[in-house]
C-alpha positions as CSV (number, residue, x, y, z in Angstrom):
1,M,0.0,0.0,0.0
2,T,1.4,3.4,-1.0
3,R,1.0,5.8,2.0
4,F,0.6,9.5,1.7
5,P,0.7,12.0,4.5
6,V,-2.8,12.9,5.7
7,F,-3.5,16.4,7.0
8,I,-7.1,17.2,7.7
9,T,-9.2,19.1,10.2
10,A,-10.5,16.8,12.9
11,A,-13.5,16.7,15.1
12,V,-15.0,15.2,18.2
13,A,-17.9,13.1,16.9
14,V,-20.3,14.4,19.5
15,L,-20.1,17.8,18.0
16,L,-21.7,16.5,14.8
17,T,-24.9,15.9,16.7
18,L,-25.1,19.5,18.1
19,A,-27.0,22.2,16.2
20,P,-24.7,25.2,15.7
21,P,-25.8,28.4,17.5
22,A,-27.8,30.9,15.5
23,F,-26.0,34.2,14.9
24,A,-27.2,37.5,13.6
25,W,-25.0,37.0,10.5
26,E,-24.6,34.0,8.2
27,A,-21.5,32.5,6.7
28,V,-21.4,31.5,3.0
29,E,-20.2,28.0,2.7
30,Q,-19.0,26.5,-0.6
31,V,-17.4,23.4,-1.9
32,K,-14.5,23.3,-4.3
33,A,-13.9,19.8,-5.7
34,Y,-10.6,18.4,-7.1
35,P,-10.7,15.3,-9.4
36,V,-9.5,11.9,-8.4
37,S,-9.8,8.6,-10.2
38,G,-9.4,4.9,-9.6
39,Q,-11.1,1.5,-9.7
40,S,-10.3,0.6,-6.1
41,G,-10.0,2.3,-2.8
42,A,-6.2,2.1,-2.9
43,E,-6.1,3.6,-6.4
44,L,-8.5,6.4,-5.3
45,Y,-6.3,7.2,-2.3
46,R,-3.2,7.2,-4.5
47,S,-4.9,9.7,-6.8
48,I,-5.6,11.8,-3.7
49,G,-1.9,11.8,-3.0
50,D,-1.2,12.9,-6.5
51,N,-3.9,15.6,-6.9
52,G,-4.8,16.8,-3.4
53,P,-4.5,20.5,-2.6
54,V,-0.9,21.7,-1.8
55,I,-0.7,23.2,1.7
56,S,3.0,23.8,2.2
57,G,5.9,23.4,-0.2
58,D,5.2,20.1,-2.0
59,R,3.0,18.7,0.8
60,R,-0.5,17.7,-0.3
61,T,-3.6,17.1,1.8
62,I,-6.7,15.0,1.5
63,A,-9.1,17.9,2.2
64,H,-8.7,21.6,3.1
65,T,-10.9,24.3,4.7
66,T,-10.0,27.9,4.0
67,F,-11.9,31.2,4.6
68,K,-12.1,34.8,3.5
69,L,-13.1,37.2,6.2
70,T,-13.8,41.0,5.8
71,W,-15.4,43.4,8.2
72,G,-17.7,46.4,8.1
73,R,-16.6,48.4,11.2
74,D,-18.1,51.6,12.5
75,Y,-15.5,53.5,14.5
76,R,-17.1,56.5,16.2
77,E,-15.2,59.3,17.8
78,R,-17.1,60.7,20.8
79,G,-17.4,64.2,22.2
80,D,-15.1,63.3,25.2
81,G,-12.3,62.4,22.8
82,S,-12.7,58.7,23.1
83,C,-13.4,56.2,20.3
84,V,-15.7,53.2,20.3
85,I,-16.4,50.5,17.8
86,A,-20.1,50.9,17.4
87,A,-20.6,48.0,15.0
88,N,-18.5,45.2,13.5
89,N,-20.3,43.2,10.8
90,P,-18.5,40.2,9.3
91,K,-18.7,38.8,5.8
92,L,-17.3,35.2,5.9
93,I,-16.9,32.9,3.0
94,I,-15.7,29.3,3.9
95,T,-14.4,27.1,1.2
96,Y,-14.2,23.3,1.6
97,T,-11.8,21.6,-0.8
98,L,-12.7,18.0,-1.2
99,P,-11.9,15.1,-3.6
100,K,-14.5,14.1,-6.2
101,P,-14.1,11.0,-8.4
102,R,-14.3,11.3,-12.2
103,G,-15.5,8.5,-14.3
104,S,-17.3,5.3,-13.2
105,M,-16.2,2.8,-10.6
106,P,-17.5,-0.6,-9.4
107,S,-20.5,-0.4,-7.2
108,S,-18.7,-1.8,-4.2
109,V,-16.0,0.8,-4.5
110,A,-18.6,3.5,-5.0
111,S,-20.2,2.5,-1.7
112,S,-16.9,2.5,0.1
113,W,-16.0,5.9,-1.4
114,K,-19.3,7.4,-0.3
115,R,-18.7,6.5,3.3
116,F,-15.2,8.0,3.1
117,A,-16.4,11.2,1.4
118,D,-19.3,11.7,3.8
119,G,-17.0,11.3,6.8
120,L,-14.4,13.6,5.2
121,A,-17.0,16.3,4.5
122,A,-18.4,16.1,8.0
123,H,-14.9,16.7,9.5
124,E,-14.3,19.7,7.3
125,R,-17.6,21.2,8.2
126,V,-16.9,20.9,11.9
127,H,-13.7,22.8,11.2
128,G,-15.8,25.4,9.4
129,Q,-18.0,25.7,12.5
130,Y,-14.9,26.5,14.5
131,I,-14.1,29.3,12.1
132,I,-17.7,30.6,12.5
133,E,-17.4,30.5,16.3
134,M,-14.1,32.4,16.1
135,V,-15.7,35.1,13.9
136,Q,-18.6,35.5,16.4
137,A,-16.1,35.7,19.3
138,I,-14.4,38.6,17.4
139,Q,-17.6,40.4,16.9
140,D,-18.6,39.9,20.6
141,V,-15.3,41.3,21.9
142,S,-15.1,44.2,19.4
143,V,-18.5,45.8,19.5
144,G,-18.4,48.4,22.3
145,L,-14.6,48.3,22.5
146,S,-13.4,51.8,23.3
147,E,-10.3,53.8,24.3
148,P,-10.2,57.2,26.0
149,A,-8.3,60.1,24.5
150,D,-8.2,58.5,21.1
151,P,-8.6,61.0,18.3
152,G,-8.5,59.1,15.0
153,C,-9.3,55.8,16.7
154,H,-5.7,54.6,16.5
155,K,-5.5,53.2,20.0
156,V,-8.8,51.2,19.8
157,R,-7.6,49.8,16.5
158,A,-4.4,48.6,18.1
159,K,-6.4,47.2,21.0
160,L,-8.6,45.2,18.7
161,Q,-5.6,43.7,17.0
162,T,-4.5,42.1,20.2
163,H,-7.9,40.4,20.5
164,L,-7.8,39.3,16.8
165,K,-4.4,37.6,17.4
166,R,-5.6,35.9,20.6
167,L,-8.8,34.5,19.0
168,S,-7.0,33.4,15.8
169,D,-4.4,31.6,17.8
170,Q,-7.0,29.8,19.8
171,Q,-8.9,28.7,16.7
172,R,-5.7,27.3,15.2
173,A,-4.8,25.5,18.4
174,R,-8.2,23.8,18.4
175,G,-7.6,22.6,14.9
176,R,-4.1,21.2,15.8
177,E,-5.6,19.4,18.8
178,F,-8.3,17.8,16.6
179,D,-5.6,16.8,14.1
180,R,-3.6,15.1,16.9
181,I,-6.6,13.1,18.2
182,E,-8.3,12.2,14.9
183,M,-5.0,11.4,13.1
184,G,-3.8,9.2,15.9
185,D,-4.2,5.4,16.3
186,G,-7.9,4.6,16.1
187,G,-8.8,8.2,15.2
188,A,-11.8,8.9,13.0
189,V,-9.7,10.2,10.0
190,Q,-7.3,7.3,10.2
191,S,-10.2,4.9,10.3
192,L,-11.7,6.5,7.2
193,V,-8.5,6.2,5.3
194,L,-7.9,2.6,6.3
195,A,-11.4,1.6,5.4
196,L,-11.1,3.1,2.0
197,V,-7.6,1.7,1.2
198,N,-8.3,-1.8,2.6
199,G,-11.8,-2.0,1.1
200,P,-12.8,-3.0,-2.4
């Protein structure tokens, strides 16, 4: 069996059963497919190794979640010389990059692939939910944030940046911890890969 490195967002299975909280804004979620081919699970996985998205240097991954985030912020200078962030409205686009077979395959392989692909998509969407939660946390901490004696709102902008870094670092740490668990022995992602490769 040819082995390829597997890098994927991971998830605690129980999270899949929980409905995400409702926010005042809504993320746009889209899927970008890359083509793979094969007549067996092992061939499909080999094709993933050849065609998966590049994440660093020449390293490829099975699936990938990225996002584009922009903000509509309302900085208001007040009569006492302070500045407050009166509103901070996000526009979030999440893109899930996932493998998609081209051409036909035996029915037994197609069934095995569907189980693999469904599990893979579920893991990526949990990672997307973590991104959504990070964005909401940014909005929560930023609206009403203020600094005294801040003409031009320079100080409050700098203060916001410290929160952005902290929340971004937390989100990345969550992803790394999921990777560690799910990619380990008996982890969900490892199980998905082994079932595909060792199946029909």
